[in-house]
VOBAVO-473972 format. One record per atom (N, C-alpha, C, CB): z, x, y; atom name. Coordinates in Angstrom, 2 decimals. Each point is the difference from the previous one (the first is absolute). Glycine has a CB too. Layout:
% VOBAVO-473972
[atom [Z,X,Y],"CA"] ...
This chain:
% VOBAVO-473972
[atom [-53.17,59.88,-45.38],"N"] [atom [0.01,1.42,-0.58],"CA"] [atom [0.26,0.52,-1.04],"C"] [atom [0.30,0.08,1.48],"CB"] [atom [-1.62,1.43,-1.28],"N"] [atom [-0.25,-0.15,-1.44],"CA"] [atom [0.35,0.87,-0.81],"C"] [atom [-1.48,-1.02,0.52],"CB"] [atom [0.93,0.88,-1.73],"N"] [atom [1.12,-0.27,-1.19],"CA"] [atom [0.21,1.86,-0.19],"C"] [atom [-1.01,-2.99,-1.63],"CB"] [atom [0.33,3.79,1.99],"N"] [atom [0.37,1.46,0.34],"CA"] [atom [1.42,0.43,0.61],"C"] [atom [-2.41,0.03,0.36],"CB"] [atom [2.26,-0.38,0.77],"N"] [atom [1.51,-0.47,1.18],"CA"] [atom [0.87,-0.27,-0.69],"C"] [atom [-0.86,-1.06,1.73],"CB"] [atom [1.01,-0.19,-2.76],"N"] [atom [0.71,-0.38,-0.69],"CA"] [atom [0.72,0.46,-1.20],"C"] [atom [-1.15,-1.13,1.10],"CB"] [atom [0.49,2.15,-2.12],"N"] [atom [0.31,0.87,-0.47],"CA"] [atom [0.20,1.25,-0.10],"C"] [atom [-0.42,-1.40,-0.25],"CB"] [atom [0.06,2.22,1.60],"N"] [atom [0.95,1.20,0.71],"CA"] [atom [1.05,-0.74,0.62],"C"] [atom [-1.79,1.72,0.59],"CB"] [atom [2.40,-2.85,0.23],"N"] [atom [1.20,0.19,-0.04],"CA"] [atom [1.01,-0.48,-0.86],"C"] [atom [-0.77,0.27,1.75],"CB"] [atom [0.24,-0.68,-2.70],"N"] [atom [1.00,-0.10,-1.03],"CA"] [atom [-0.50,1.33,-0.95],"C"] [atom [0.48,-2.96,0.12],"CB"] [atom [-1.12,3.99,-0.22],"N"] [atom [0.65,0.96,-0.13],"CA"] [atom [1.10,1.01,0.04],"C"] [atom [-1.43,-0.92,0.10],"CB"] [atom [1.25,0.45,1.70],"N"] [atom [0.36,0.73,0.71],"CA"] [atom [2.17,-0.74,-0.01],"C"] [atom [-3.45,0.64,1.49],"CB"] [atom [3.01,-1.90,-1.71],"N"] [atom [1.64,-0.46,-0.23],"CA"] [atom [0.38,0.76,-1.29],"C"] [atom [-0.10,-2.60,1.03],"CB"] [atom [-0.87,2.30,-2.34],"N"] [atom [0.27,0.39,-1.23],"CA"] [atom [1.17,1.44,0.34],"C"] [atom [-2.76,-1.11,-1.19],"CB"] [atom [1.94,1.60,1.99],"N"] [atom [0.47,1.70,-0.33],"CA"] [atom [1.41,0.39,0.90],"C"] [atom [-2.88,0.89,-0.27],"CB"] [atom [2.83,-2.06,1.57],"N"] [atom [1.35,0.60,0.53],"CA"] [atom [1.03,-1.05,-0.79],"C"] [atom [-0.87,1.02,2.72],"CB"] [atom [0.57,-1.78,-3.71],"N"] [atom [1.21,-0.83,-0.54],"CA"] [atom [0.66,1.32,-1.55],"C"] [atom [-1.49,-3.40,0.84],"CB"] [atom [0.41,4.24,-1.57],"N"] [atom [-0.18,0.56,-0.39],"CA"] [atom [0.97,1.37,0.17],"C"] [atom [-1.96,-1.60,-0.02],"CB"] [atom [1.78,1.80,1.63],"N"] [atom [0.72,1.35,0.33],"CA"] [atom [1.45,-0.07,0.44],"C"] [atom [-2.19,0.78,0.69],"CB"] [atom [2.29,-2.80,-0.34],"N"] [atom [1.50,-0.34,0.38],"CA"] [atom [0.30,-0.16,-1.13],"C"] [atom [0.14,-1.00,2.03],"CB"] [atom [-0.20,0.60,-3.20],"N"] [atom [0.60,-0.12,-1.05],"CA"] [atom [0.36,1.63,-0.90],"C"] [atom [-1.27,-2.68,0.20],"CB"] [atom [0.45,3.70,0.04],"N"] [atom [0.41,0.77,-0.10],"CA"] [atom [1.17,1.47,0.64],"C"] [atom [-1.95,-1.59,-0.88],"CB"] [atom [1.92,0.27,2.06],"N"] [atom [1.44,0.81,0.27],"CA"] [atom [1.24,-0.96,-0.30],"C"] [atom [-1.10,1.48,2.01],"CB"] [atom [0.57,-2.65,-2.18],"N"] [atom [0.77,-0.40,-0.60],"CA"] [atom [0.68,-0.15,-1.25],"C"] [atom [-0.85,-0.33,1.48],"CB"] [atom [0.33,0.93,-2.39],"N"] [atom [0.28,0.28,-1.20],"CA"] [atom [1.11,1.26,-0.15],"C"] [atom [-2.42,-1.03,-0.49],"CB"] [atom [2.26,2.01,1.72],"N"] [atom [0.82,1.25,0.17],"CA"] [atom [1.69,-0.96,-0.39],"C"] [atom [-1.95,1.83,2.39],"CB"] [atom [1.72,-2.33,-1.34],"N"] [atom [1.02,-1.20,-0.73],"CA"] [atom [0.20,-1.81,0.46],"C"] [atom [1.35,2.46,-0.20],"CB"] [atom [-1.25,-2.21,-1.50],"N"] [atom [0.39,-1.36,-0.42],"CA"] [atom [0.52,-0.95,0.61],"C"] [atom [0.14,0.96,-1.37],"CB"] [atom [1.27,-0.92,1.97],"N"] [atom [0.98,-0.78,0.99],"CA"] [atom [-0.55,-0.70,1.02],"C"] [atom [1.46,1.52,-0.35],"CB"] [atom [-2.36,-0.62,0.61],"N"] [atom [-0.55,-0.01,1.53],"CA"] [atom [-1.56,-1.61,-0.31],"C"] [atom [0.67,3.97,0.84],"CB"] [atom [-1.13,-3.74,-1.52],"N"] [atom [-1.28,0.09,-0.82],"CA"] [atom [0.31,-1.96,-0.33],"C"] [atom [-0.26,3.46,-1.39],"CB"] [atom [1.74,-3.49,1.01],"N"] [atom [0.28,-1.49,-0.47],"CA"] [atom [0.80,-0.86,1.13],"C"] [atom [0.15,0.89,-2.56],"CB"] [atom [0.14,-0.24,3.26],"N"] [atom [0.90,-0.14,1.48],"CA"] [atom [-1.49,-0.81,1.07],"C"] [atom [2.19,3.01,-0.26],"CB"] [atom [-3.31,-2.40,-0.06],"N"] [atom [-0.90,-0.37,0.42],"CA"] [atom [-1.01,-0.86,-0.43],"C"] [atom [0.74,1.58,0.66],"CB"] [atom [-0.51,-1.95,-1.71],"N"] [atom [-0.83,-1.21,-1.01],"CA"] [atom [0.89,-1.01,0.20],"C"] [atom [-1.12,1.29,-2.01],"CB"] [atom [2.49,-1.35,2.21],"N"] [atom [1.01,-1.06,-0.50],"CA"] [atom [0.03,-0.55,1.79],"C"] [atom [1.80,1.31,-2.74],"CB"] [atom [-2.10,-0.45,4.44],"N"] [atom [-0.06,-0.73,1.02],"CA"] [atom [-1.88,-0.22,-0.05],"C"] [atom [2.71,1.04,1.44],"CB"] [atom [-3.24,-0.50,-1.74],"N"] [atom [-1.77,-0.58,0.02],"CA"] [atom [0.52,-1.29,-0.85],"C"] [atom [-2.10,2.54,-0.20],"CB"] [atom [2.46,-2.60,-0.90],"N"] [atom [-0.30,-2.10,-0.10],"CA"] [atom [0.46,-0.41,0.17],"C"] [atom [-0.64,-0.56,-0.96],"CB"] [atom [2.15,0.72,1.71],"N"] [atom [1.02,-0.79,0.65],"CA"] [atom [-1.36,-0.12,1.60],"C"] [atom [3.37,1.20,-1.41],"CB"] [atom [-3.77,-0.79,1.36],"N"] [atom [-0.86,-0.23,1.43],"CA"] [atom [-1.10,-0.35,-0.07],"C"] [atom [0.90,1.36,0.88],"CB"] [atom [-1.47,-1.87,-1.95],"N"] [atom [-1.57,-0.26,-0.35],"CA"] [atom [1.05,-1.51,-0.07],"C"] [atom [-2.22,2.46,-1.63],"CB"] [atom [3.13,-2.68,0.76],"N"] [atom [0.52,-1.23,-0.14],"CA"] [atom [0.22,-0.67,1.66],"C"] [atom [1.21,0.86,-2.59],"CB"] [atom [-0.77,-0.20,3.55],"N"] [atom [0.51,-0.24,1.19],"CA"] [atom [-0.83,-0.61,0.66],"C"] [atom [1.24,1.58,-0.05],"CB"] [atom [-2.11,-0.76,0.22],"N"] [atom [-1.73,-0.40,0.46],"CA"] [atom [-0.39,-1.07,-0.37],"C"] [atom [-0.77,1.91,-0.16],"CB"] [atom [0.92,-1.96,-0.92],"N"] [atom [-1.10,-1.48,-0.54],"CA"] [atom [1.02,-0.81,0.58],"C"] [atom [-1.45,0.36,-2.58],"CB"] [atom [2.87,-0.32,2.21],"N"] [atom [1.23,-1.26,0.37],"CA"] [atom [-0.58,-0.27,1.82],"C"] [atom [2.87,1.12,-1.97],"CB"] [atom [-2.69,0.11,2.56],"N"] [atom [-0.03,-0.21,1.84],"CA"] [atom [-0.99,-0.44,0.32],"C"] [atom [1.07,1.61,0.67],"CB"] [atom [-2.41,-0.39,-1.01],"N"] [atom [-1.02,0.09,0.45],"CA"] [atom [-1.27,-1.28,-0.63],"C"] [atom [1.07,2.73,0.41],"CB"] [atom [-0.70,-2.78,-1.67],"N"] [atom [-0.81,-0.49,-0.73],"CA"] [atom [-1.77,0.64,-0.52],"C"] [atom [1.85,-1.77,1.20],"CB"] [atom [-1.61,2.54,-0.96],"N"] [atom [-1.42,0.78,-0.67],"CA"] [atom [-0.56,-0.39,-1.09],"C"] [atom [0.70,1.74,0.72],"CB"] [atom [-0.42,-2.48,-1.33],"N"] [atom [-0.62,-0.25,-1.40],"CA"] [atom [0.05,0.70,-0.95],"C"] [atom [-1.13,-0.83,0.90],"CB"] [atom [1.36,2.23,-0.62],"N"] [atom [-0.03,1.07,-1.25],"CA"] [atom [0.78,-0.60,-1.03],"C"] [atom [-0.13,2.13,1.35],"CB"] [atom [-0.81,-2.26,-2.60],"N"] [atom [0.33,-0.69,-1.60],"CA"] [atom [1.13,0.96,-0.78],"C"] [atom [-2.77,-0.98,-0.35],"CB"] [atom [4.08,0.41,0.33],"N"] [atom [0.98,0.66,-0.87],"CA"] [atom [-0.43,-0.23,-1.42],"C"] [atom [1.88,-0.30,1.66],"CB"] [atom [-2.40,1.43,-1.93],"N"] [atom [-0.10,-0.06,-1.82],"CA"] [atom [0.16,1.50,-0.89],"C"] [atom [-1.94,-2.12,0.42],"CB"] [atom [1.46,2.49,-0.94],"N"] [atom [0.76,1.12,-0.77],"CA"] [atom [-1.02,0.91,0.62],"C"] [atom [1.19,-0.96,-2.48],"CB"] [atom [-2.49,1.13,2.62],"N"] [atom [-0.79,0.58,0.33],"CA"] [atom [0.52,0.76,2.26],"C"] [atom [-1.86,-1.99,-2.78],"CB"] [atom [2.23,1.16,3.02],"N"] [atom [0.27,0.16,1.68],"CA"] [atom [1.31,0.79,-0.49],"C"] [atom [-1.05,-2.50,1.72],"CB"] [atom [2.05,1.71,-2.21],"N"] [atom [1.57,0.48,-0.35],"CA"] [atom [-0.39,1.69,-0.74],"C"] [atom [1.36,-3.10,-0.72],"CB"] [atom [-2.19,3.62,-0.19],"N"] [atom [-0.03,1.23,-0.31],"CA"] [atom [-0.55,1.04,1.05],"C"] [atom [-0.10,-1.03,-2.17],"CB"] [atom [-0.84,0.45,3.36],"N"] [atom [-0.59,0.33,0.84],"CA"] [atom [1.42,0.81,1.13],"C"] [atom [-2.35,-2.14,-0.72],"CB"] [atom [2.66,1.01,0.77],"N"] [atom [0.86,0.27,0.92],"CA"] [atom [1.31,1.25,-0.63],"C"] [atom [-0.76,-2.79,1.07],"CB"] [atom [0.99,2.01,-2.03],"N"] [atom [1.27,1.18,-0.70],"CA"] [atom [-0.41,1.49,-0.40],"C"] [atom [1.03,-2.09,-1.17],"CB"] [atom [-2.63,2.39,0.42],"N"] [atom [-0.33,1.31,0.45],"CA"] [atom [-0.13,0.63,1.35],"C"] [atom [-0.85,-0.43,-1.81],"CB"] [atom [0.16,-0.79,2.78],"N"] [atom [-0.34,1.12,0.80],"CA"] [atom [1.30,-0.55,1.45],"C"] [atom [-3.39,0.60,-1.04],"CB"] [atom [4.00,-1.45,0.92],"N"] [atom [0.98,-0.01,1.33],"CA"] [atom [-0.04,-0.05,0.94],"C"] [atom [0.58,0.64,-0.66],"CB"] [atom [-1.05,-0.57,1.92],"N"] [atom [0.44,-0.15,1.13],"CA"] [atom [-2.04,-0.03,-0.24],"C"] [atom [3.36,1.25,1.19],"CB"] [atom [-3.87,-0.26,-1.36],"N"] [atom [-1.62,0.07,0.06],"CA"] [atom [-0.66,-1.03,-0.66],"C"] [atom [0.08,2.27,0.06],"CB"] [atom [0.70,-2.29,-1.18],"N"] [atom [-0.79,-1.50,-1.68],"CA"] [atom [0.30,-0.66,1.21],"C"] [atom [0.80,-0.11,-3.38],"CB"] [atom [-0.23,-0.71,4.09],"N"] [atom [0.32,-1.01,1.06],"CA"] [atom [-1.01,-0.09,0.71],"C"] [atom [2.10,0.31,0.13],"CB"] [atom [-2.06,0.74,0.74],"N"] [atom [-0.96,0.23,0.98],"CA"] [atom [-1.47,-0.42,-0.34],"C"] [atom [1.53,1.80,0.64],"CB"] [atom [-1.58,-1.35,-2.19],"N"] [atom [-1.35,0.57,-0.07],"CA"] [atom [-0.43,-1.88,-0.88],"C"] [atom [0.27,3.90,-0.30],"CB"] [atom [0.19,-5.39,0.05],"N"] [atom [0.06,-0.72,-0.55],"CA"] [atom [0.03,-0.60,1.04],"C"] [atom [0.61,0.57,-1.90],"CB"] [atom [0.00,-0.10,3.33],"N"] [atom [-0.15,-1.06,1.49],"CA"] [atom [-1.27,0.02,0.19],"C"] [atom [2.00,0.46,1.34],"CB"] [atom [-2.33,1.00,-1.09],"N"] [atom [-1.15,0.05,0.72],"CA"] [atom [-1.05,-0.68,-0.91],"C"] [atom [0.70,2.12,1.33],"CB"] [atom [-0.86,-1.33,-2.89],"N"] [atom [-1.24,-1.32,-0.27],"CA"] [atom [0.28,-1.08,-0.40],"C"] [atom [-1.27,1.24,-0.54],"CB"] [atom [2.21,-1.85,0.66],"N"] [atom [0.01,-1.63,0.25],"CA"] [atom [-0.18,-0.48,1.43],"C"] [atom [1.57,-0.14,-1.89],"CB"] [atom [-1.22,1.09,2.61],"N"] [atom [-0.90,-0.25,1.64],"CA"] [atom [-1.43,-0.12,-0.03],"C"] [atom [1.58,1.43,1.12],"CB"] [atom [-2.00,-0.38,-1.90],"N"] [atom [-1.58,0.28,-0.21],"CA"] [atom [-0.70,-1.40,-1.01],"C"] [atom [0.51,3.18,0.03],"CB"] [atom [-0.15,-3.85,-0.32],"N"] [atom [-0.62,-0.82,-1.17],"CA"] [atom [-0.60,0.30,-0.54],"C"] [atom [0.11,-1.14,0.57],"CB"] [atom [0.62,3.04,-1.25],"N"] [atom [-0.57,0.60,-1.21],"CA"] [atom [0.57,-0.60,-1.15],"C"] [atom [-0.36,2.06,1.09],"CB"] [atom [1.96,-1.91,-1.03],"N"] [atom [0.53,-0.23,-1.46],"CA"] [atom [1.12,-1.18,-0.03],"C"] [atom [-0.42,2.64,-0.57],"CB"] [atom [1.19,-2.94,-0.22],"N"] [atom [0.91,-0.30,-0.02],"CA"] [atom [0.62,-1.11,1.07],"C"] [atom [-0.23,2.12,-1.19],"CB"] [atom [-1.64,-3.38,0.86],"N"] [atom [0.07,-1.08,0.92],"CA"] [atom [0.30,-0.79,-0.84],"C"] [atom [-1.39,0.41,1.67],"CB"] 
């Protein structure tokens, strides 16, 4: 796969994450709940499915700020073997 497609895909994902964050900033309680649920799901996915996502400060920050969308981004990048290997 060409790096051009990866760059375009990453840009599109970043724009979606930015839009989701702007929506959640208007309601900070929803952002906090979304972040907590996403972190719990990440731990459960690692424990039950064994995805092998490393639990470190970077993954926690991505999931905490991006919520479910951030978790999906990490899973996609992990499965494509682009990052979080």
